[in-house]
C-alpha positions in Angstrom: -18.6 -3.3 -6.6 -18.8 -5.8 -3.7 -16.1 -7.5 -1.8 -16.9 -11.1 -2.9 -16.8 -10.5 -6.7 -13.6 -8.6 -6.4 -11.9 -11.4 -4.4 -13.3 -14.1 -6.7 -11.4 -12.4 -9.5 -8.1 -13.2 -7.8 -6.3 -16.2 -9.3 -3.6 -16.6 -6.6 -5.6 -18.4 -4.0 -5.3 -21.7 -5.8 -1.6 -21.1 -6.5 -0.9 -20.3 -2.9 -2.8 -23.4 -1.9 -0.5 -25.5 -4.0 2.4 -24.3 -2.1 0.8 -24.8 1.3 0.4 -21.1 2.0 -3.4 -21.0 2.6 -5.8 -23.7 3.4 -8.8 -22.8 1.1 -9.1 -23.8 -2.5 -10.3 -20.3 -3.7 -10.3 -16.8 -2.4 -13.7 -15.8 -1.1 -14.8 -13.2 1.4 -13.7 -15.5 4.2 -10.1 -16.1 3.2 -8.6 -13.2 4.9 -10.2 -14.4 8.1 -9.7 -18.1 7.8 -6.3 -18.4 6.1 -4.1 -20.9 8.0 -0.5 -20.4 9.0 1.8 -21.1 6.0 3.4 -24.5 5.9 5.7 -26.2 3.5 6.8 -29.8 2.8 9.8 -28.7 0.8 13.4 -28.7 1.9 14.6 -26.3 4.5 18.0 -24.5 4.8 19.1 -23.0 8.1 21.2 -19.8 7.7 23.4 -20.9 10.6 24.5 -24.0 8.5 25.8 -21.5 5.9 27.9 -19.6 8.4 25.5 -17.0 9.9 26.5 -16.0 13.4 23.6 -13.9 14.6 25.6 -11.7 17.1 24.6 -8.3 15.6 28.3 -7.6 15.0 29.4 -10.1 12.3 28.0 -9.3 8.9 26.0 -12.4 7.9 25.2 -11.2 4.4 27.2 -13.9 2.6 25.7 -16.7 4.7 22.1 -15.4 4.0 22.7 -15.1 0.3 24.2 -18.6 0.1 21.2 -20.1 2.0 18.8 -18.3 -0.3 20.6 -19.3 -3.5 21.0 -22.9 -2.4 17.3 -23.1 -1.7 16.3 -21.6 -5.1 18.6 -23.7 -7.3 17.4 -26.9 -5.5 13.8 -26.2 -6.5 12.8 -24.0 -3.6 11.8 -24.5 0.0 12.3 -22.7 3.3 15.2 -20.7 4.5 15.1 -20.8 8.3 16.3 -17.9 10.4 16.5 -19.1 14.0 16.6 -16.8 17.1 19.4 -14.3 17.0 20.2 -10.9 15.7 21.6 -11.0 12.2 23.4 -8.0 10.7 23.2 -8.1 6.9 23.4 -5.9 3.8 21.1 -6.4 0.8 20.2 -9.9 -0.2 18.2 -11.3 -3.1 15.5 -13.9 -3.0 15.1 -16.6 -5.7 12.1 -18.4 -7.0 10.0 -20.6 -4.8 11.9 -19.5 -1.7 10.3 -18.7 1.7 12.2 -16.9 4.4 11.0 -18.1 7.8 11.8 -15.9 10.7 11.5 -17.8 14.0 10.5 -16.3 17.3 13.4 -14.2 18.5 14.9 -13.8 15.0 15.9 -10.2 14.2 17.4 -9.1 10.9 19.1 -5.8 11.2 20.1 -3.8 8.1 23.7 -2.8 7.8 24.5 0.9 8.2 27.1 0.8 5.4 25.8 2.1 2.0 28.2 -0.1 0.1 26.3 -3.1 1.4 23.4 -2.0 -0.9 24.3 -2.2 -4.6 23.3 0.6 -6.9 20.6 -0.1 -9.5 17.7 1.4 -11.3 14.8 1.8 -9.0 11.3 3.1 -9.3 10.9 6.0 -6.9 7.7 8.2 -6.7 6.7 6.9 -10.1 9.9 7.4 -12.1 13.0 5.4 -12.7 16.2 6.6 -11.2 19.4 5.4 -9.6 19.1 4.2 -6.0 20.2 1.5 -3.5 18.9 -2.0 -3.7 16.6 -2.8 -0.8 17.6 -4.9 2.2 15.6 -7.9 1.0 15.1 -7.8 -2.7 13.5 -10.0 -5.4 13.0 -9.6 -9.1 11.3 -11.6 -11.9 10.6 -14.6 -9.6 7.5 -16.5 -8.6 6.1 -18.1 -5.4 8.1 -16.3 -2.7 7.4 -15.3 0.8 8.5 -14.1 4.2 6.8 -15.3 7.4 7.2 -14.5 11.1 7.0 -14.0 13.9 10.5 -12.4 13.6 11.5 -8.9 13.0 13.2 -7.1 10.0 14.7 -3.7 10.7 16.0 -1.3 8.1 18.9 0.9 9.1 18.3 4.7 9.0 21.9 5.3 7.9 21.2 3.3 4.7 17.7 4.6 4.1 18.0 8.4 4.4 20.2 9.1 1.5 18.4 11.4 -1.0 20.8 11.2 -4.0 21.2 8.4 -4.8 18.0 7.2 -3.1 18.5 5.2 0.1 17.6 1.6 0.6 14.1 0.3 1.4 13.4 -2.7 3.6 11.4 -5.1 1.3 11.1 -4.6 -2.5 9.9 -7.4 -4.8 9.8 -6.3 -8.5 7.9 -8.1 -11.2 7.2 -11.1 -9.1 4.1 -13.4 -9.1 2.6 -15.0 -5.9 4.1 -13.0 -3.0 3.2 -13.8 0.6 4.2 -11.8 3.7 2.7 -13.0 6.9 3.1 -12.4 10.6 6.3 -10.5 11.1 7.3 -6.9 12.1 9.1 -4.4 9.9 10.6 -1.1 11.1 12.2 1.6 9.1 13.9 4.8 10.0 14.1 6.9 6.9 12.5 5.5 3.7 9.5 3.4 2.6 9.3 0.2 4.4 7.8 -2.1 1.7 7.4 -1.5 -2.0 5.9 -4.3 -4.2 6.3 -3.1 -7.8 4.8 -4.6 -11.0 3.8 -7.7 -9.0 0.8 -9.9 -9.4 -1.0 -11.9 -6.7 0.3 -10.4 -3.5 -1.0 -11.3 0.0 0.2 -9.1 2.9 -1.3 -10.1 6.3 -0.7 -9.9 10.0 2.2 -7.5 9.6 3.2 -4.8 12.1 5.0 -1.9 10.5 6.5 1.2 12.1 8.6 4.0 10.6 9.0 7.6 9.6 7.9 7.2 6.0 5.4 5.1 4.1 4.5 1.6 5.4 3.2 -0.3 2.4 3.5 1.1 -1.2 1.7 -0.9 -3.8 3.0 0.2 -7.2 1.5 -1.0 -10.4 0.5 -4.3 -8.9 -2.6 -6.5 -9.6 -4.6 -8.8 -7.3 -3.5 -7.6 -3.8 -4.9 -8.4 -0.4 -3.7 -6.4 2.7 -5.4 -7.9 5.8 -5.1 -7.5 9.5 -2.0 -5.3 9.4 -1.1 -2.7 12.1 0.8 0.2 10.5 2.1 3.2 12.4 4.0 5.6 10.2 5.1 9.2 9.7 3.8 9.3 6.1 1.1 7.3 4.3 0.5 4.1 6.1 -0.6 2.4 2.9 -0.2 4.0 -0.5 -1.4 2.9 -4.0 0.6 4.1 -7.0 1.0 3.5 -10.7 3.7 5.8 -12.1 4.2 9.5 -12.6 3.4 11.6 -15.7 4.4 10.3 -19.2 6.7 7.7 -17.7 3.7 6.0 -16.0 1.2 6.8 -18.7 3.1 5.2 -21.5 3.6 2.0 -19.5 -0.1 2.0 -18.4 0.4 -0.5 -15.6 -2.4 0.0 -13.2 -2.7 -0.9 -9.6 -5.9 -2.8 -9.5 -8.1 -5.4 -7.8 -6.9 -4.5 -4.3 -8.6 -5.3 -0.9 -7.5 -3.6 2.3 -9.3 -5.1 5.3 -9.2 -5.4 9.1 -6.3 -3.0 9.4 -5.4 -0.5 12.1 -3.7 2.5 10.7 -1.9 5.5 12.2 -0.3 8.3 10.3 1.4 11.3 11.8 1.9 13.5 8.7 -0.4 12.6 5.8 -2.9 9.9 5.1 -3.7 6.4 6.5 -4.5 5.3 3.0 -3.2 7.5 0.2 -4.2 6.8 -3.4 -1.6 8.6 -5.4 -0.1 10.9 -6.0 1.5 8.9 -8.8 -1.5 7.5 -10.6 -0.7 8.0 -14.3 -1.0 4.2 -15.0 -4.4 4.1 -13.3 -5.7 2.9 -9.9 -9.0 0.9 -10.0 -11.1 -1.7 -8.2 -10.0 -0.9 -4.6 -12.0 -2.1 -1.7 -11.4 -0.8 1.9 -13.4 -2.4 4.7 -13.4 -3.2 8.4 -10.6 -0.8 9.1 -9.8 1.5 12.0 -8.1 4.8 11.3 -6.6 5.9 14.7 -5.0 9.1 13.5 -3.9 11.0 10.4 -2.0 14.1 9.6 -4.6 15.0 7.0 -7.3 12.4 6.3 -7.9 8.7 6.8 -8.3 8.3 3.0 -6.7 10.8 0.6 -7.1 10.4 -3.2 -4.6 12.6 -4.7 -2.9 13.5 -8.0 -2.4 16.5 -10.3 -3.1 17.9 -13.7 -0.5 16.6 -16.2 -0.4 13.1 -14.7 -3.4 11.8 -16.6 -4.7 8.3 -15.8 -8.0 7.3 -14.1 -8.8 6.5 -10.5 -12.0 4.5 -10.5 -14.1 2.0 -8.5 -12.8 3.0 -5.1 -15.0 1.9 -2.2 -15.0 1.7 1.5 -17.4 0.1 4.0 -17.5 -0.4 7.8 -14.8 2.1 8.7 -14.0 3.9 12.0 -12.3 7.3 11.8 -11.1 8.3 15.3 -9.0 11.4 14.6 -8.0 13.7 11.8 -10.1 14.0 8.7 -12.1 11.2 6.9 -11.9 11.8 3.1 -10.2 14.2 0.8 -9.9 14.2 -3.0 -7.5 16.3 -4.9 -7.2 15.6 -8.7 -5.6 19.0 -9.5 -2.5 19.9 -7.5 -1.2 17.1 -5.2 2.3 15.7 -5.4 5.5 17.0 -6.9 5.4 19.4 -9.8 5.6 17.9 -13.2 8.6 18.6 -15.3 8.4 19.6 -18.9 9.5 16.1 -20.1 7.1 14.1 -18.0 3.8 16.0 -18.2 0.9 14.6 -20.1 -0.4 17.5 -22.1 -4.0 18.5 -22.9 -7.3 17.3 -21.5 -6.0 13.7 -21.4 -3.5 14.9 -18.8 -6.4 15.8 -16.5 -6.9 12.8 -14.2 -10.3 11.2 -14.3 -12.1 10.1 -11.1 -15.1 7.6 -11.3 -17.2 5.8 -8.9 -16.0 6.6 -5.4 -18.3 5.0 -2.8 -18.2 5.0 1.0 -20.7 3.6 3.4 -21.2 2.7 7.1 -18.6 5.1 8.4 -18.3 6.1 12.0 -16.4 9.3 12.7 -15.1 11.5 15.5 -13.0 13.7 13.3 -12.1 17.2 12.3 -12.6 17.5 8.5 -15.3 15.1 7.3 -15.2 15.2 3.5 -13.5 17.6 1.1 -14.0 16.7 -2.5 -13.5 20.1 -4.2 -10.2 20.0 -6.0 -11.7 18.6 -9.2 -11.5 20.4 -12.5 -14.8 21.4 -14.0 -13.4 20.3 -17.4 -13.3 16.7 -16.1 -15.7 16.3 -13.2 -15.7 13.4 -10.8 -18.2 10.9 -12.2 -20.0 9.3 -9.3 -19.6 9.8 -5.5 -21.7 7.9 -2.9 -21.7 8.8 0.8 -24.1 6.5 2.7 -24.7 5.9 6.4 -22.1 8.2 7.9 -22.5 9.0 11.6 -20.7 10.7 14.5 -19.2 14.1 15.0 -16.9 16.5 13.1 -15.8 20.1 13.3 -16.1 20.7 9.5 -18.6 19.0 7.3 -18.9 17.9 3.7 -17.8 20.2 0.9 -18.2 19.1 -2.7 -17.5 20.6 -6.1 -17.5 19.6 -9.8 -19.2 16.2 -9.4 -21.8 14.4 -11.4 -23.9 11.5 -10.1 -23.5 12.3 -6.4 -25.6 10.2 -4.0 -25.9 11.2 -0.4 -28.0 9.4 2.2 -28.1 8.5 5.8 -25.8 11.3 7.0 -26.1 11.7 10.8 -23.1 13.8 11.7 -23.2 16.6 14.2 -20.7 19.2 15.6 -20.0 21.2 12.5 -21.0 24.9 12.4 -23.5 25.7 9.7 -24.7 23.3 7.0 -23.4 19.7 7.0 -23.2 19.7 3.2 -22.0 22.5 0.9 -21.9 22.1 -2.9 -20.7 23.9 -6.0 -21.5 22.5 -9.5 -22.7 19.1 -8.1 -25.6 17.0 -9.5 -27.2 13.9 -8.1 -29.5 12.8 -5.3 -29.7 13.7 -1.6 -28.7 17.3 -2.1 -31.9 19.0 -1.2 -30.6 20.2 2.2 -27.2 21.2 0.9 -26.0 24.8 0.9 -24.5 26.5 -2.1 -20.8 27.4 -1.8 -20.3 31.1 -1.3 
């Protein structure tokens, strides 16, 4: 799988162009580099004209909602947020509406839980009761948020466990979503969570927080480009439902490009694929990214037996891994334990991995590669490691893989053999040691 064919499969470039969001007629390999700043010739609505004060004391929720609703019912356009600090609770975006955050504009989430209505949410792959996000959209098309302003979730509204606290941004079942050029901070929950969305472009964002930065959940045709994410949990996570709840819906996360991003994680992975993958995750391209630090590994592909689903066509190219590990795969035991009513029984409940490929990787890391937690009853089918160079303190350990292809490995610093294998077939294994 190459970058250009994957992007050519995206249908949303033309659509975004119609709304003045990007300047090119179709998505090619150059779009994430040459996309112009969003513009719009439609009507604009200033939140201050609807009563917003922006003093960080007065709740401006009603004013924001009136501006958003007026924009939507009049055929769409821009909702302008000028400089100021606006304290709001949860608001909902309508179709063809773009929230424009000016320089010096700050949206602060309210600390009051009552400002975030209760609703069914999807959390870690299952539906449960929780608080509506700070900025929410559902079943609408052609929506966006652009900077350079700031959106800050409130830890007091985010950290509730039962019911689940509010996220910052959460579009659900939306088509053509653009986020460009603003900052998101979150104290206690996921920052952003597109769910069941199609044609999503996330670029030039700066995200900080204690939990996940970007969670893509059962979405198709996604570009994440030139983002700087510094989080306590996964910087970027790709999900598709948990156990039988996700398997029966079978809504994959697919056709995803992550490029030119700088990622820092303090607890887990910079890019986590899983652990909720029951609907499938496929056709993911990671390239030109810098992994500054990770609590475990830069890329962690993770799920557990009983989830089912397939994870396939995952590739990475031109990557820098500066701290932590590089790659781990666990298809046996990662994530919360299944319950009796959500487990996928039998061999179909064993996740299937296919076609993982990583090339042109420069490392200065601890653990290089650990792909061992794979069931021999459903081996990983296809793993390519090509042109990996640098230093590590622990090398490559592989188990239960067919179709492995190793070449161009120039890594030093590990004690003993660079590659250790157990029940692995393929090419480039002549110098590998057998696992003890």
